[in-house]
C-alpha positions as CSV (number, residue, x, y, z in Angstrom):
1,M,0.0,0.0,0.0
2,T,2.8,2.4,0.8
3,V,4.5,1.6,-2.6
4,N,1.4,2.5,-4.5
5,F,1.0,5.7,-2.5
6,I,4.7,6.7,-3.3
7,V,4.2,5.8,-7.0
8,F,1.1,7.9,-7.1
9,K,2.8,10.9,-5.5
10,V,5.8,10.6,-7.9
11,I,3.5,10.5,-10.9
12,K,1.5,13.4,-9.6
13,L,4.7,15.4,-9.1
14,I,5.9,14.7,-12.6
15,L,2.6,15.7,-14.2
16,L,2.6,18.9,-12.2
17,T,6.1,19.9,-13.4
18,V,5.2,19.0,-17.0
19,K,2.1,21.1,-16.7
20,I,4.0,24.1,-15.3
21,N,6.6,23.9,-18.1
22,L,3.9,23.7,-20.7
23,H,2.2,26.7,-19.2
24,K,5.4,28.7,-19.4
25,L,5.9,27.7,-23.0
26,M,2.4,28.7,-24.0
27,S,2.4,32.0,-22.1
28,D,5.6,33.2,-23.8
29,S,4.2,32.8,-27.3
30,D,0.7,34.0,-26.5
31,K,1.7,37.2,-24.7
32,I,-0.1,40.2,-26.3
33,K,1.4,43.7,-26.0
34,I,-0.9,46.3,-27.7
35,I,1.2,48.9,-29.6
36,S,-1.6,51.1,-30.9
37,S,-5.4,51.1,-31.1
38,N,-7.6,53.0,-33.5
39,R,-10.2,54.6,-31.2
40,K,-11.5,56.8,-33.9
41,A,-12.6,53.8,-35.9
42,N,-15.0,52.7,-33.1
43,F,-16.5,56.2,-33.1
44,E,-16.9,56.6,-36.9
45,Y,-17.7,53.0,-37.9
46,E,-19.9,50.2,-36.7
47,I,-17.7,47.2,-36.5
48,L,-19.5,44.1,-37.8
49,S,-16.7,41.5,-37.7
50,R,-13.0,41.3,-36.7
51,L,-10.0,39.4,-38.2
52,E,-6.4,38.9,-37.1
53,A,-3.8,39.4,-39.8
54,G,0.0,39.3,-39.9
55,V,1.9,42.2,-41.4
56,V,4.9,42.3,-43.7
57,L,7.4,44.7,-42.2
58,T,11.1,45.7,-42.6
59,G,13.6,45.6,-39.7
60,T,13.5,49.3,-38.9
61,E,9.7,49.3,-38.8
62,V,9.7,46.6,-36.2
63,K,12.2,48.6,-34.1
64,A,10.0,51.7,-34.4
65,L,7.0,49.6,-33.4
66,R,8.8,48.4,-30.2
67,E,9.0,52.1,-29.4
68,G,5.3,52.6,-30.0
69,K,5.7,54.9,-33.0
70,V,2.6,54.1,-35.0
71,N,-0.6,55.9,-36.0
72,L,-3.6,54.0,-37.4
73,Q,-6.0,57.0,-37.4
74,D,-6.5,57.5,-41.2
75,S,-5.5,54.0,-42.4
76,Y,-7.7,51.6,-44.2
77,G,-7.5,48.3,-46.0
78,R,-7.8,47.5,-49.8
79,I,-7.6,44.3,-51.8
80,K,-5.3,44.5,-54.8
81,N,-4.5,41.4,-57.0
82,N,-6.1,39.1,-54.3
83,E,-3.8,40.5,-51.6
84,V,-4.9,42.6,-48.7
85,W,-3.0,45.9,-48.2
86,M,-3.0,48.3,-45.3
87,I,-2.8,51.8,-46.7
88,N,-1.9,55.1,-45.0
89,S,-0.8,53.7,-41.7
90,H,2.1,55.8,-40.3
91,I,5.1,54.1,-38.7
92,S,7.6,56.8,-37.8
93,E,11.2,56.4,-38.9
94,Y,13.5,54.6,-36.5
95,R,15.7,57.3,-34.9
96,F,18.8,55.1,-35.0
97,G,18.2,53.9,-38.5
98,N,20.6,54.7,-41.4
99,I,20.0,55.4,-45.0
100,N,18.1,52.1,-45.2
101,N,15.3,53.5,-43.0
102,H,11.7,52.8,-44.2
103,E,9.1,55.2,-45.6
104,P,6.7,56.1,-42.9
105,L,3.5,56.0,-45.0
106,R,4.2,53.1,-47.3
107,S,1.5,50.4,-48.0
108,R,2.0,47.3,-46.0
109,K,0.8,43.8,-47.0
110,L,-1.5,41.9,-44.6
111,L,-1.1,38.2,-44.3
112,L,-4.4,36.3,-44.5
113,N,-5.4,32.8,-45.8
114,K,-6.9,32.6,-49.3
115,R,-10.2,31.6,-47.8
116,E,-10.2,34.7,-45.5
117,I,-9.3,37.0,-48.4
118,R,-12.2,35.6,-50.5
119,K,-14.6,36.1,-47.6
120,V,-13.4,39.7,-47.1
121,K,-13.5,40.5,-50.8
122,Q,-17.0,39.2,-51.1
123,Q,-18.2,41.2,-48.1
124,L,-16.6,44.4,-49.4
125,Q,-18.2,44.0,-52.7
126,E,-21.7,42.9,-51.7
127,K,-22.4,44.9,-48.6
128,G,-20.3,48.0,-49.3
129,L,-18.2,47.7,-46.2
130,T,-14.8,49.1,-45.4
131,L,-11.7,47.4,-44.0
132,V,-10.4,49.3,-41.0
133,P,-7.4,48.5,-38.8
134,L,-8.5,48.5,-35.2
135,K,-5.4,47.4,-33.2
136,M,-1.7,46.7,-33.8
137,Y,0.0,44.5,-31.3
138,F,2.8,42.0,-30.6
139,K,1.7,38.4,-30.2
140,G,4.9,36.8,-28.9
141,S,7.5,38.2,-31.3
142,L,5.1,38.7,-34.3
143,V,3.4,41.9,-35.2
144,K,-0.4,41.4,-35.8
145,V,-3.2,43.7,-36.8
146,E,-6.8,43.4,-35.9
147,I,-8.8,44.5,-38.9
148,G,-12.5,45.0,-38.8
149,M,-15.3,44.9,-41.4
150,A,-16.9,48.2,-40.8
151,K,-20.0,50.1,-41.9
152,G,-19.8,54.0,-41.7
153,K,-22.0,55.7,-39.1
154,K,-24.3,58.6,-40.0
155,L,-24.0,61.8,-38.0
156,F,-27.1,61.0,-35.8
157,D,-25.5,57.7,-35.0
158,K,-22.4,59.4,-33.8
159,R,-24.5,61.7,-31.6
160,E,-26.3,58.8,-30.2
161,S,-23.1,57.0,-29.3
162,V,-21.8,60.2,-27.6
163,K,-25.1,60.4,-25.6
164,K,-24.9,56.8,-24.6
165,R,-21.2,57.2,-23.5
166,E,-22.1,60.3,-21.4
167,V,-25.0,58.4,-19.7
168,E,-22.7,55.5,-18.8
169,R,-20.1,57.9,-17.4
170,N,-22.8,59.6,-15.2
171,L,-24.1,56.3,-13.9
172,R,-20.5,55.2,-13.0
173,R,-20.1,58.4,-10.9
174,L,-23.2,57.7,-8.9
């Protein structure tokens, strides 16, 4: 009976250490650090669906992103030649970069599956929606962008959302 108890304890200890090590491995690759969020998009658009996409970047762009030098305010997404591009996103030049520094306003390719690109293309054509970048963040060591399929709000919708926000703020104060 004592041998079974000891074997049980040893197995339990081994499983615990393996579980802890797996947890450490998973948490390193799944850590999310938000670089920038497009708050203006939530005000000007009604977000219908969201997608996560990778971004093709150069070395100095990644270094500038680590410093948080990005602006997504006026950026949008387009589909050209069955590829999704993020246009008008501003990543400032890296201050320690040399002559090989990047252009701040260049178009950047977004990495999606063909199936996702087809779905996005279909929704853009049928429903008259817009592709808007909502967030840019590091997921592990990779840069990801959360893009949203958005429908533009009318002026009265914007006023309504401002009123709703003020009411919620007043309720929190009480």
